[in-house]
Residue, then its C-alpha position, 0 to 999 in steps of 0.5 A: m630144787s635138786w643140786n643139779q638144778f642149782e648147779y646148772s641154773t643161770n639165775n638160781g645158782k649160788p655156789l659156796t665152797l666149804y673147807e674143812f681142815v682136820h688135825n690128827e683126827q681131833k681138831y677141826y678148822r672150818y672155813t667158807n668163801a661166803d661173805r658170812n658164816v654158814e651153818f652146815n652139817n651141824a657146824i659153823w663154817f667161818s667166813e674167810a678170804i680163802s680161795n684155791t687154784g682149782l683142778s686142771v688136767g695134768s696137775g695130778n689132782n693137786l691144788e693150792i689154797t690161799l688164806p690169811s697168814a693169821s689163820k689157825v691152820v697156818h699157825i700149826f705149820r710155824g716152825v716144826p710141822p705137825t707129826k701127822p698130816v693135816v687132812i683137807k676136805m672141800y665141799q660144794l653146795h648152793e645157798n638154801d640147798n641141803e644137798f652137797r658134793v665132796i669135790w676134793i680130799g687131800k693133805i697139806q704138804e707145805v705152807k709158804r708165806e706169800s706175804i705178811e698177810k697171806a699164806r699158800l698151802i701146797t697140797a696133794s690129793v688122796a688120788s695122787s697117792f695111788e700112783r706112787n710106787g710101793l716099798r720093796l723090802t731089800y736085803g742088807r747087813s743092817c736092819p730094814y725095820a722101823l723101831y717098834d713097828h710090827n716087824c721089829q715087835i718091840r713094845q715101846s711101852n716097855y722102854k718109855f721114860a716119863n720125864e720133864i724138861i728142866a731147861l732148853d736152849g733152842a737146839n737141845i733140851t735138858v731132862n732129869p737124870s734117867n740113870v742111862m748112859s750117854g747115847y741111849f736116846s740117840g736116834g729115838y724120839m720124844e712124845y708130848y701133847i699140845d691141846d691133847i694132841q699127840e706130837l712126836r719129835g726125833l732125837k739126834s743126840h744124847i750126852g748126859n742130861s742133854i738131848g738134841v732135838l730134830g727141828g729145834t725146841q720151838g713149841l716146847q717149854k720148860g716144865m713140859k711133861i714128855n715121854l722119851y724112847p730110846g733109838c737103835d743104830k740097826t746093828i745086830k749088836t745093839c739089837n741084842e745088847k740093848f733090846n734083847n731082840h736079835l731073834n727079830y733082827g731083819g738084817q743079814p749081818h753075815i752076807p759075804g763081802v764078795s758078790p756072787f756076780t763078780i768075776v774072780k780070776l783064780f789063775 
């Protein structure tokens, strides 16, 4: 019997929904709303009290997913959210049928704790992202490029400082001496790994051996190996003196202070 025959049958249809959460294209969490674990596509989908609001007209193809707060997916979003979005794939199939349909693909935007035992995932579909306006490059005195991107052309590997956290207080981390001046890492970021998954955290301040971390130090621990990368304040002076990269500077530091569209009365 084909999928359509199961789907439209009033007696034989036994619909199951499978939820696949993918963290950083490395770690998979698979759940089903069935009353027992399901083996599908060479993987085990664990039975869970999981449901969704369904798709409706005017919702922008977005939906909300409710599941227990003890779920490993919810744990990922405790404290600072993961660096890369967690992708969701939903499959629809019928019991005793090998044919299936991919009914929805999206990403988790936010996790809300509904109660002690229940959490709600606020998601956005991939289709909704097609309706967003694209970015437009504008002219200004400061550089519009992101540090280390293809426009900036600085190789971040040349500026990596391998280090170790020797202390932390909830807002700042203390590292070993790096022989760099205070402020060198301000606006930069740190790189670390948890369960072999790369995570990034922005740095807001750098004074001596103390570095302020955006979002606090939750998830970090003493003795953790990290990589530090310096930041940039988007000025031509820093681009030249700190990175020797002024030829790739994307700003226009010599823009006149008077707009050509401003009416100036000479007499």
